C-alpha positions in Angstrom: 0.0 0.0 0.0 1.2 3.5 0.4 3.3 4.3 3.4 1.4 4.8 6.6 -1.6 6.6 5.2 -2.4 3.9 2.7 -1.4 3.9 -0.9 -4.4 1.7 -1.2 -6.9 4.4 -2.0 -4.0 6.8 -2.2 -5.6 8.8 0.4 -3.4 11.8 1.3 -0.5 10.4 -0.7 -1.4 9.2 -3.9 -1.8 6.7 -7.9 1.9 5.4 -17.1 5.4 5.3 -16.7 5.4 7.7 -19.6 3.5 10.8 -18.7 1.4 12.0 -21.6 -0.3 15.3 -21.3 -4.1 15.6 -21.7 -5.5 18.3 -24.0 -6.1 21.2 -21.7 -9.7 21.6 -20.5 -11.6 24.6 -21.5 -11.4 27.2 -18.8 -15.1 27.6 -18.7 -15.6 23.9 -17.9 -13.3 24.0 -14.9 -15.0 24.1 -11.5 -11.9 25.4 -9.8 -13.1 29.0 -9.5 -16.7 28.2 -8.7 -17.3 25.0 -6.6 -20.6 26.2 -5.2 -22.0 26.7 -8.8 -20.9 23.2 -9.7 -22.5 21.7 -6.6 -25.8 23.5 -7.5 -25.7 22.2 -11.0 -25.2 18.5 -10.1 -27.8 16.3 -11.6 -30.4 14.9 -9.2 -32.4 12.6 -11.6 -30.2 9.6 -11.2 -30.4 8.8 -14.9 -26.6 8.5 -15.3 -26.3 6.4 -12.2 -28.7 3.8 -13.6 -26.7 3.4 -16.8 -23.2 4.3 -15.9 -21.8 1.3 -14.0 -20.1 -1.3 -16.1 -20.1 -4.7 -14.4 -16.8 -6.6 -14.0 -18.6 -9.5 -15.8 -19.6 -7.5 -18.8 -18.7 -9.0 -22.2 -19.1 -5.6 -23.9 -15.4 -4.7 -23.6 -12.2 -6.7 -24.0 -10.6 -4.5 -21.3 -11.2 -6.1 -17.9 -11.4 -4.7 -14.4 -8.1 -6.5 -13.8 -6.5 -4.7 -16.8 -7.7 -1.4 -15.5 -6.7 -2.0 -11.9 -3.2 -2.7 -13.2 -3.2 0.5 -15.2 -4.5 2.4 -12.1 -1.8 1.1 -9.8 0.9 1.8 -12.5 -0.4 5.4 -12.7 -0.7 5.8 -8.9 2.6 4.3 -7.8 4.6 6.2 -10.4 3.2 9.7 -9.7 5.8 12.0 -8.3 5.2 13.3 -4.8 4.2 16.7 -5.9 1.3 15.2 -7.9 0.3 12.5 -5.5 -1.8 14.7 -3.2 -5.4 15.3 -4.2 -5.2 18.8 -2.7 -2.3 19.9 -5.0 -4.8 21.7 -7.2 -8.4 22.4 -6.6 -9.7 20.8 -9.8 -7.1 18.0 -10.2 -5.6 19.4 -13.4 -2.2 18.3 -12.2 -3.3 14.7 -12.0 -5.1 15.2 -15.3 -1.8 16.0 -17.1 -0.6 12.5 -16.2 -3.5 10.8 -17.9 -4.4 10.2 -21.6 -6.7 8.1 -23.6 -10.3 7.3 -22.9 -10.0 6.3 -19.3 -9.7 8.8 -16.4 -8.6 7.5 -13.0 -9.8 8.9 -9.7 -8.7 8.2 -6.1 -10.2 8.9 -2.7 -8.9 10.2 0.5 -8.2 7.7 3.3 -8.0 8.2 7.1 -6.0 5.6 9.1 -6.9 4.5 12.6 -10.6 5.4 12.6 -14.0 3.9 12.0 -16.1 5.3 9.2 -18.3 7.1 11.7 -15.2 9.1 12.8 -13.9 9.8 9.3 -14.6 13.4 8.1 -16.1 13.8 4.6 -13.5 15.1 2.1 -14.9 16.9 -1.0 -12.7 17.1 -4.0 -13.4 19.0 -7.3 -12.4 17.8 -10.7 -12.9 18.8 -14.3 -13.2 15.8 -16.6 -12.9 15.9 -20.4 -16.0 14.7 -22.2 -16.5 11.0 -23.3 -14.1 9.6 -20.6 -14.7 6.3 -18.9 -14.0 6.6 -15.2 -12.2 4.0 -13.2 -11.5 4.2 -9.4 -11.2 2.1 -6.3 -13.8 2.2 -3.6 -11.1 0.9 -1.3 -8.0 -1.1 -2.1 -4.5 -2.0 -1.1 -1.1 -3.0 -2.6 1.9 -4.8 -1.1 5.3 -4.7 -2.6 8.9 -5.9 -2.2 10.1 -2.4 -1.3 7.9 -1.6 1.8 10.1 -3.6 4.2 9.0 -3.2 7.9 5.5 -2.2 7.1 2.1 -4.1 6.8 2.5 -3.7 3.0 5.6 -5.8 2.5 5.8 -9.1 0.7 9.0 -10.9 -0.3 7.4 -13.4 -2.7 4.5 -13.4 -5.1 2.5 -15.5 -2.6 3.3 -13.2 0.3 2.4 -10.1 -1.7 -0.9 -11.5 -2.9 -1.8 -12.7 0.6 -0.8 -9.3 2.1 -3.0 -7.3 -0.3 -5.9 -9.8 0.0 -5.8 -9.6 3.8 -6.3 -5.9 3.7 -9.6 -6.4 1.9 -11.0 -9.5 3.5 -13.0 -7.6 6.1 -14.3 -4.4 4.4 -17.4 -3.0 6.0 -19.9 -0.1 5.4 -18.9 0.0 1.7 -21.2 2.3 -0.2 -21.1 4.4 -3.5 -23.7 6.8 -4.7 -23.7 8.5 -8.1 -25.8 11.6 -8.2 -27.5 10.4 -5.0 -28.3 6.9 -6.4 -26.7 3.9 -4.6 -24.6 1.4 -6.6 -25.7 -2.1 -5.7 -23.7 -5.3 -5.1 -20.2 -3.7 -4.6 -18.8 -6.9 -3.1 -18.9 -8.4 -6.6 -16.4 -5.8 -7.8 -13.4 -7.2 -6.0 -10.3 -7.5 -8.2 -6.8 -8.9 -7.8 -3.9 -7.0 -9.5 -1.1 -9.5 -10.0 2.6 -8.8 -10.1 3.2 -5.3 -11.5 6.9 -4.6 -12.3 7.5 -0.9 -12.0 10.4 1.6 -12.3 10.0 4.5 -9.9 10.5 8.1 -10.9 12.5 10.6 -8.9 10.8 12.0 -5.9 8.5 9.0 -5.6 6.1 8.2 -2.7 8.4 5.5 -1.4 11.4 7.8 -1.0 13.4 5.4 -3.1 16.2 6.4 -5.6 15.1 7.2 -9.1 14.7 4.1 -11.4 14.3 1.7 -8.4 12.5 -1.3 -9.6 9.7 -2.8 -7.5 7.2 -5.6 -7.7 3.7 -4.9 -6.4 0.5 -6.8 -6.0 -2.9 -5.3 -5.3 -6.4 -6.3 -4.2 -9.5 -4.2 -3.8 -13.0 -3.1 -4.8 -13.4 -0.9 -8.0 -15.9 0.8 -10.2 -15.9 1.4 -13.9 -18.3 4.0 -15.2 -19.4 4.8 -18.7 -18.9 8.4 -19.7 -21.2 10.7 -17.7 -23.3 13.3 -19.4 -21.9 16.9 -19.7 -22.4 19.0 -16.6 -22.1 18.5 -12.9 -22.1 15.1 -11.0 -21.4 13.9 -7.5 -19.7 10.5 -6.6 -19.6 9.7 -2.9 -17.7 6.6 -1.7 -17.3 5.2 1.8 -15.7 2.0 3.3 -13.7 0.8 6.2 -11.0 -2.0 6.1 -10.4 -4.0 9.3 -7.3 -6.1 10.0 -6.3 -8.0 13.1 -3.6 -6.2 15.1 -3.4 -3.3 12.6 -5.2 0.0 12.7 -8.3 0.1 10.5 -8.5 2.3 7.5 -11.5 4.3 6.3 -12.5 6.2 3.2 -15.1 8.9 3.0 -14.7 11.0 -0.2 -17.1 12.9 -2.4 -16.1 13.9 -5.9 -17.8 16.9 -7.4 -17.2 16.5 -11.1 -17.7 18.8 -14.0 -17.8 16.9 -17.3 -16.9 19.1 -20.3 -18.8 19.3 -23.6 
């Protein structure tokens, strides 16, 4: 996972290797200068929510949840520190510059050592280009061969897989709403991410030297959404992971999104 604040959901530390810059978003589409206006414009009909979620078992795409989770971790773990914090810019344009193609990755903010009831809601604002599929974890974790001395260390493939799995074997109070509409059956969206071989950039979240090679394995619960309609939307996700003898980890994040035209 991350360091002590959980690289899993990349809470306060966020999560390719080649950084390709997105076309700049139109200034008028950015919520950065007017979050209240965006919140007021958020859809309330639930029409998108009913049609947006793509099942992990869908045969409509050759790209699987496993493929996307590997891409998500590759993106997340190779972000430099100055882009790994969701607060670095108000509308996540910095993270946007590290993404390209038809899929846009999001991440939530995690709070260690607390139950969900004690986890404050964090609201983040983001301008999304039009016609982008969204992919993000509800809650997840990774374990690697570089995180020695932490609960996220695994020396062998089996150790890393078991480590990441254990973080997600007891997840409670997991909910996601899209424009106020709950997403059902989230437990079915659990995905393993097997044996990623990565080369770290300078100023990486592990504090390792540039070009350090790591092997990482992940496990978690994810959602894939078809492109949302232009305008404002809210995605709210919550969950708590429990482990024996290790402080629990909770996520309570609301994304206020502005989808461009």
